[in-house]
N, C-alpha and C positions, 0 to 999 in steps of 0.2 A: 470157614477162613483159611488161605492161603500165607503165609507170613515168609515178611524177607529171610533167604538163609542167611545166617549166619552161622561164622568158624568156629568150631571147638571150643578157643582162648573164652572168643566174645560169648558163647554161651555159658560157660562157665564160672567169668566175671559177675556178665548179670546176675545170675540166681546166687554166686555170693553176696553181691549189693541189697541182692532185695528178702534175702535172709536177716544181712544185718536192719535193713531198712525196719524190718517186723522188731528182730530185739530192739533197737532203739524206739522204736511207737513204744516196744513196752516200758522201757528206762522211762521216757519221756512221760508219758502220758500215767503209764502205773492206775489201769481201769480195774475194776472188779470183777472178777472171772462173776459171768453169767453163765458156772457151769450146774450143773445139778447141786441142790441146798448139803446137800452128805459129803459132794466130795471135799476132803482133808487138803490144805493148805499150812503152811507155815506159817503156827504164834507164835511170838514172842510173850511170856507171860513175865512181867516184872515185878518183883517183890520188895526190892527197898533197897534197903542200908543191909550185909552180912548181920546173922546174929552176933548181940555186944557175948556170949557166952563161946571163951574160946573151944571149938570141935572142930574135929578133922574136916579139912574138905569132901574125904569122900562119905558125911556121912550127910549131906546137903541130895547127894546121888538119887538115895532110898525115900527120900523127904520130896524131893519131882515126883520122883517116880509114882508114889504113893498118890499123892496129888493127882498124876494121870489116870489111874488104876482109877480113883475113885468119880474118873468124868465120865471115862471113855471104858473100860470095863479089861478086866484082866485078860479077856478071852483076845481080843485088838489088837492088845498090846505084843501078845504074841506072836498074833501071825505077821505082824510089822513093826520093823521100829519105829517106833511114834517120837519119841526121845529123843533128841538131835544133837542137844546141847545143855551143861549146866554152867548155868554164872557163877563162879563160887570166889574168887578170888581177891573181890573187891567191890561186890554187890550182889544181891542174890535174884535169882530169878533162870528162867532154861526157856529153850526157841521148842518146840512141838508141833507136828505134824492137827491139825485137827479141825472139826467143820465147825460153820460159823457155829452152829446152836452148841458145839461142845465151851466152845470158846466164851462162848455168851456165861456158861455154867461156871467156867473155870474164873471169869470173874467176879463170880458173886463169890467165892472160899475165902476164908478170912487170912490176911495175908500180902491177897494181893492185891496190888498200886494199878494196872492197867493189863489191860490183854488188848494189842496191836498186830496184823498181819505186817507181818515180813516182805516189805515194801521193797522194792528196787532203785538207790541214788543214783547221781548223776557223778558222774569222775566232771568235774567245771575245770652265762649270763655276761659274757665278759665287760657289759659298759652296761648292766641295770645298776649297781651296787654303785660306784663312780659315779651315775647320774644323777644320785640321793645324797651324795656326798662322803659316802663311804667307802675310803679310799683303800688302798695293800699297810698302807703303814699307819691304820689308829693305830690308839690303845687300846691293847689286850690286854685281859684277866688274867693272870697265874691258874685258874680257878676253870676258865675255856674248857681244858680239856677233861676238866670232870665232869661237864653238863653233859646229859640222853637228851639226843630228840630221836622221838619215837613218831615215824610215820606210817600212818595207816593209809594204803592205799594201793596201788597193784604190782609192788617188789621195787627190786634193784637187780642191777645187773655189778655181782661183786667186782667185778676184773675191770670195770672201769679206772682208767686212771684217778679218777674224783674220789676214791673209795680204798684207794694205795692205802696199808697202815704204816709206810716208812714213818721211821724219827716216833709212830707212837707208842707209849708203854703197855702194859696193861690195864685192861677195864677197871673205871672205879669200884673200891672191895661198896662200896653198893648196890652196885646191880647185881639184881638177882633171876632175871632171864634167862635165856635158852637160843642156842643157833636147830630151830626145827628144819636142817639143812641135810638132804639127802647127798647121792654120791653126784651130782653135779653144784653140789652148792654149798661153800666155802664161808662162814664168816672169820671176824679179824680183827685187830685192836681197834680199825675203824669201825665197822659196821661190824658191832660186836654181838647182837643177835638179830632174831628173823626167825619170824612163825607166816606160818599160811594158815588159813579159813575156809571151808566150803560145804557147809554143813545140808546134808541133806536132797542133795541132789547131785546127778553124775558128773563129770570129768566132760567138753568138748572136745571132740580130737583139733590139738593147736595148743591148748593149757597145759602147761609146765605142773608138775604137781611137786611144785619145793618154793619158795617164796621165789624164784626167779623172774625177773622183770619182763613178760614177751609184749608188750605194750609202749612201754615207754615210758607213760604219764609218772609213773614211782621214784625211777631211775632219773627225771626230770626236775619233781620236784626236790628231792633227797639232795641232788647234786645243788640245786639253789639255794637250801636251808644251810646243809650243813659239810658240804665238797669241798675237797681241798682244791688246792691254786695249781690249775691244771694252766701251763702256757700251749700257743700256738693253739687251742684249740679254734674250730670255725664249722659252719657246714660247707662243706667245698670253696674254703675262702673266703666266705661270707662272712661277715662275725668276728673275724679273727681277732684271735687276743687273749687275755687270759681269762678263762673261764675258775670259777670261784663262790664256792659258798658262804653265807654271812656269819657263819662262825666253822673256820675252817678248820679249829683244833679239834669241835664238841666232837662227841661220839655220838653215832647213829642206831637205834633199834629197827629194826623193819616188821609190818602186820599186816600181809598181803590179804587184801577183799577183795581185790579188782581182779576178775575173771570176763571172759569172751563173754556168759551170759549175761554178764552182770553187777552190778555190787548187794546185798542182801542187807539190810538191817540186821539178821541174825551176826553176822559173821561179822558184825562193824562193830555192836555189842563183844561179843566173845573177844575182840580187837583191845578195845578199852577195856574188859576186863582182866585181862593180862596184862597191858600197858602199864595200869596202875601199879597192881603187884610190882611187874617185872624195877618200877625204879626208876621211870622217866621222870626226866623233871619238864621240860614242854612235849605237846602235842599237837599234830601238823594234821588237817584233812582239806583235802583241795578235791571233797564230795560232799554232795547231801543234797535233797527236797526238802519244801515247804510243809509243816505241817505246821495244824492250829491249836496242839495240844503237846504244852512243852514234854511233860511226861508217855507221848505215844509218839517220841521222836528220838530212834535209836541214837542220833549225838548229842542233841539233849542232855537227856538219860547222862550218857556216858559222859561226858561235861562236866555236869554236873556232881558226878563221882569226882574224876579226876578233879574239879577244885576242889573239894574238901580235904586231899591228899598234896595240895601246896603243888598242884599242877597246874597250869596254864593251858589251854586250847586253843589253837587258830583256826581257822576255818576260811573257806571260799565263798563272798557274799551269793556267786550264784551267772549265770551267764545266760538267761534269762531276758535282758534287756534290752530298751532302753526301758518297757512297761513301767507305771507304779505299781507298788508291792510284787516286785517279782522277786526281791530278795527271797536265799534258802534257807541261811541258816542265821539268827538273829537273837539266842535269848542273852540275856543282858550277864549271864559267866562265862560267856566265851566271845573269843574275838571276832567279829565278822568286815573284811581286808574285800574293799574294790580292786579293780584291775583301773589302771594308767600307763598311758604310751613314756615310752622314754623317747630322748632328740635324737636316738638314729632309727631312723625307716631304710628298709629297703625299696630303693623307685627299679619299674619294669617295663623298660620302653618297649611299643610300638609300633611298626615303620608297615608302613603302607606302600604300594605299588606305584602309587602317588609324589614319594617321596615324604609325606607326611608323616612328622612322628606325636605320639601322643605317649604321654607319660599315667604310668598305674600303678597299684599296689599288688604282691605277692610274692613272696621270698624263690624267685624261679633259681631252680639251682640247672637249669639244659640252658644248651648253650645250641642254636640253628645255624650259627655262624652265617648269617645275612646271611641265609639263603630262605630267599622267596615262595611260596606255599598258594594256592588259590586257595578264599575267602569264602565262604559260605554263609549268610543269615539260619542259626538253626528254625527260624519256622519256615524258610524255604525248604528242608529236608525232611521235613515225617514221614514216620513210617506209617503210609495211610493203610497198608496191608495190614496191618494190626491194630488200625482205628482211631488213629490219630493224626490233627488236622495241625497245622500253623499255627495255630491260637495255643498247643499245649508243646509241641516241638521247638517253642524257642525258649521253651524252661530247663531242656538238655536237662530233664530226667531218664534213667537210663531204661529202653528200652523205645521209648519216642521215636530218634535219629531214622534213619533211611541209610543203615551201613555204604549202600552204594556212592550215595549221595554225599558223605560225610568223609571217608573212607580218605585219609593223603591230603586233607586238608586244616586251617584251622579254620574253630567256625566261631562268630559271634554270639554269645548266649546272653537270653535273660537273667538266667537262672543264678542261685548262691556259688553254688561251685564246679557246674559244667561237666560233672561225671559221668554222665551219658553220652556225650560227646566222646568221651577216653575210652568206655567200653564200646563204641561203636567207630574205632578205628582212627578217630582225628589227631592228627597230627599234634594240634594245641587250641589252646581255648583263650577268646575275650571275653569277660564278663563285665556287665555292667548294669548300672542302675543299685549296685552298692553302696549303704552310709558314705561318706567321707571320710570320718572317722573311724569305718571300721577297720579293722586290717584281717588279715587272711593267712593261714599256714599255709605250710609247701602245699601242691598238688600232684600229682603221677604223671604232670604230661610240666611242659613250654607252655603257660600260661602268668595272663596279666587281667587284672582292674581297673577297668576306667569310669569315670563319672558320669553321669547320664548327659551330659552337655557331649563329650567325646564322643561317647558310645554311639547317639545321633548322628556327630558328622563322621563317623566307621557306615551307620546302618544307609546314609545318602551315599557313600562312595560304592558302598557296593550296588546300592540299586542304580545309578547312573555310569556305573561300567561296564566293560563286552567281559573281561578278565580280570575280575577284582582281585588282586595279591594282597598280604602281609606277609612279615616274618616279628617274633619275638625275642627280644634280645637277655640273656641271662642279668639280673639283679645286679644291682652294681646300690651303694650303700650313699644316703645324704642324713642334711640333718634335718629332722621337723622340729624349725622354730616356735610354733606352740606349746611343744609338750612341756610341763605336761598335765594330759585333760584326758576325760574319760571315755575310754571308747564305748557306743552301743552295744554291744556286747554283754557287758557289764551289770549284772541285775541291782536294781534300784530300791530305796525306798518311797513310804515310810514301814515301819515295821507292819508288820499286817496285824500284831496279835498283843502287842502292848504298842499300842500309839507312841505313849508318852517318855519311851525308851529309844533313843535315836541310832536308829543303825543304817549303812555300814557303818562301822566305829571309824575308821581310816582307807587308804587307801596305797598301793605299795604298785611298783612295775609290774606289770601282765600281761604288754606286748611289746611282739617278734624278740622271746628270750632266749636267748640259747644255753641248753645245758644238758647234760651228759645224758648219752640215749644206746638201747641197747641195739648191735649191729645186727641183730636178729628183725627185730623190728622195723617195717617199712618207713620209709620216712613222711609220705606221708597217710600213712595209717590204712594203704587201701593194698589189694594184692595186685601182683602184678608191675607193681612198681621196685624195683631191685635194686636202688639204690643202697649201697650199706656204708652209712655212718655213726661216728662214736657222737655228736655231740648234735644238737637239732634246735631250731627256730622255733616255737612256735607261743601260742598267747590261751588268755585266758585268766580269768582271777582263782582258775587253780595255778598258775605261776605265781601270783600278784601270793596267794597264801604263804606261799614258802620262805616269800624275801620276810615276811611278817614278821614270819616263825623264826629268823636265824637272827633279828632283831629282838627279838622276846626273849631269843637262848641267849644274846649276847649283854642284854639287861641284866638278868639272870646271873651271868657269870662277874658283876660287880656287884650286887646285890642278892647273893642268897636265899637268904632269909624273907625275902620281901613276900609278900602273899601274890597270889595271882593275881589279885582287881591293884593293887598295887601296882603290877608289871602295867597291866592294861591298861592303868590311867597313863603311867609312865609317857606309853606312847601315843597317847589319845592327843596328852595337852599341851607335849610338845610337836605339834605336825606339824610341816610346814602347811598355811590358806594355799587354795585353790581358785583359780577366777569362777565365778558365777558364771561370765561371758558367754566362754567354754562349754559348761555343762552347766544348765538353764536347770535341771532338775537341783544344783547346788549340793547341799550337806546331802540330800537324799542319793546323793551319785558318789560324792567322796568320802562321809561324815567328815572329821574334825581336819580333812586334808590329806597332803603327801607323807607317809611316814618319814621319820627326820633321826637317822644312826646314832648320827654323832651327838646329839641331844639328847636322846632317848634317856640315855642313864642316869642325868642330872637335870631332872623336872625340877624340884626344889621344893615344889609342892603333889602328894598324891593322895585321892579320893580313894581312900581303900573302905576295903569291905569285907564282912565277917560272912559263914558261915549262917550265922542265925539274920543277919541284913539281909541275906536271900530270902530264908524262913520265912520273915514278914514280909517282904518283896511277894511271895507267893499266896501269903495268906492272903496281901491284895488283890491277887488275882483269881482269887475263890475257890483254891485247895482245898481240901478240912484237915482240922486240926489232926484225926485219925490218922490221912495218906500220910500228911507230911513226916507223921511220926513214923507211919512205916518206910521214908525214902530217908529217913537222916537216922533213927535210931536213938533219935532224942525225945523227952520227957514236954519240949516247950511245946504249946500252945498256941492259939489262936483266942486269941481272946474278944472275947465275943462285945467288951468296952472301949476296944481300940478301936478308933477312926483307920481305916484299911486301908478305904477309899483315896484318902488323902499321901498314905504310904507308897500307894502305885509310883506317884511321882516324885516320892523321898528318897527311892535307896540312893545311896552315893556315887552317885555314877561321873564322871566327867565332862558327860555331854546337859544339855537339857530341849526338852521337845518338851511342846506343848499344843495338843490337839486343842479344835472346839467345832463347834456345827452351827456357832453362830459368827463368823468371822467379825460382825461389828462388834462384839461385846464378849471381850478378852478378860481371863483371869485366870491366873494360874501364882503358887508359891509352893518353892521350892527350899528342900532343908540340905542344905549339905556341912560336912565336917573337910576342915583341908589339915590333912598330919604333914609337919617340915622335915624333910628329908636333905633339904638345902645348908643354909649356913645355922649354927646355933642361934643366935641373935639377930630376927630379921625380923620387917616390916614390911611388908605387903599391901599396897596400893590399893583397888580394882577401879576399874575401867571399863566401864560397856560400851564396845566399838561398834558402830554399826547399825545403832538402830533405828527404824523409819519412821516419819515423822504421825502420829497420833497414837503409837503406840510407847509408851514409860514401860524403863526396867530399872527398877533401883536393888540395891546390895548395900544389907543392915547385918553387920555392923560394914564398911565401905574400908576400914584397916583393920589387918591382922597382924599383932605383934607379936611374934614367937621370942620364950627366950631359951630353949634347949631342942636339943633333935628329937625328934618324935613327938613331941609336943601337937595334939589337935587345937583345933581351933573349927566353932563350928558359927556359917552365917546363913543368912536367907535371904532370895531371890524372888521379889514381887514382880508380875509382869500384870501393866493392866492397859486396856484401851481398843484401839481396833485396829486390823487389817485390811480394812473397805474392802476391793475387789479384791483384791490379789490371792491368788492359791498357799502361798506362800512367804516366809519375811527372813531374810538372815542377823545375825548380830554374830560378836562374841564377847565372853566377861575374859577380861586378862588378867588376869593379881599381876603383881610387876614390884620385887625391894631393887631393883639397878642392877641384879646379878642377872636373876632368874625371869625370863616370863610362861605362866603359868596359862594359858588358853582353853578357854571352853566354848566347844559353839552353843549357838542357841537356835534353834527354830522355832513358830510360830505356825502354824500352818491350818486349814480350813478341812474341815472333813464332811464333806457333804452325802 
């Protein structure tokens, strides 16, 4: 079969895209290898807590090596380096190359908690902080400069103005980390530490063997969480203003795990192991993938050990929405953050040859200067020589379009991004059929994304005009009066493992966020895009997570001794309620609501939890005493006399979720304990808001009277009744003393 000839540039771009698509498929699906059963792949052997006896960390290496030799034989180890990494600073375990049979043998060895394949994880602002009421002149704590924010991501671009150390003193004395910089990377008093992890696999061309970021993701998230104030930041004038992080005076520690071939679990655990021991105060991870076992998931394991050392971990909910149970990170001992829009939107107009104008989205920095180009529908330009027809080419996937018919034209596509039109030489692309609530990151050519009605009008124009033409204008800024709401990409609950723990916890700005960007990273993340920018506008729960990270660090600066659970509680109970009219999934889309940085340090009451509380929760989840003792190093055990089934609902969590297989017979009891962090002498009255007819929600006692700070008082919430034919209903419990309003969301839903 003869193929339509492509130019050299087009050929290499398409080959690159297909390779990227293959890599992304591995990241998204993480399918099991169908290779020979003796094929070795990387497994993580998790052994729980560090040994209590004070032994040199070098001793753990022979221990792990001996375990490996006992399973695979010393001759195999001599032939190939199978031990890739030993986790020894904050917890115990190692990463090694094993066959499936060897992994099973390893799982049966004494002291081993779990053995699981190292899978690939996914990477999931001038205006955003102001939009949520967090202005530049907000009250700051003098302790803020001692707060260390750990970023586990794709590295950082240290030369960005967002990371200048002008005015910063030396790192805090508690800092125990290092700067793993080579000749091309230097830390300073802002970025006080940096490491990179790339265990057991070769580097791909283009990867930088240092903590330096060539992708852009890590630089963007780090500057959002804790970047300096930088005036006149913009993406080619779009979004112009002062870029800043939530805690501009805080220090940043960088742990690079993101590479061209993805993010591996073994690297993530190595980063956690170091970050915890280095002395970070808050950890931020804008990455993840759902697992069905808390201790076969690298982020859950790492965050649990971080919590034990007083470190809160903030994570992204994921970008696989809007379907139910798509949330990627949902353990109760870390914060799960959904994305919301802000009131700024970038509008991109399309004008047709008949002078009609249509407004769409896409952050478009290209300017066609009003010049009109021929307009064609992608379905009318299939690459028939390659075996494609109009039903395929209309989606504009790479290789499906005839470049002779597309080159030099604007293409109307039914697909999600129009990259096939770009590779085929189109001047621009008009996308249609995307959800209205979606946002779209910059593309490597002039582009706009329209709703279905506008797209149909343009399609009709093409088919009713002899020489259809169009032009695409550079984006302009407008006000989105409906914001905030949760865009469709943000992953939704309910919690797929523990249905009665509400996830996500909260929502934060994650749509069209402007933040720092490496000048070597393509603005659109695709080759051939030669635009150079120091700041970029992108979207995702990856952008929402560092907003929450910044707020958590802000709270920590006022309350250095608060536990991770107390900080998490403060963020949840002070959040602003959002409207279910804009998001029918309600709390499963946005948790408690939009994060409120100004109120967060002053919650009045907190729902605190200790490590022992989480151990009892894990007992309720069915984890054995032996396993939990290995994880924690504690002698505490799961008692056969305790009704742990009830404790599954009674972790002292700041929200309430009740699932039922019978919506006509709802019954649940929640026990909670509130700690007074507001006024020493205060009386809080309970009020249930929004309870639906047929559902009775009682609080006993309904009045909590405190006489001192730190005092703890317990209460019980009882839910009975029916939700009839509704899939879920929402309410909220508010404790009010006249000064502080402590709000917890309540969700009752049916499981079919």
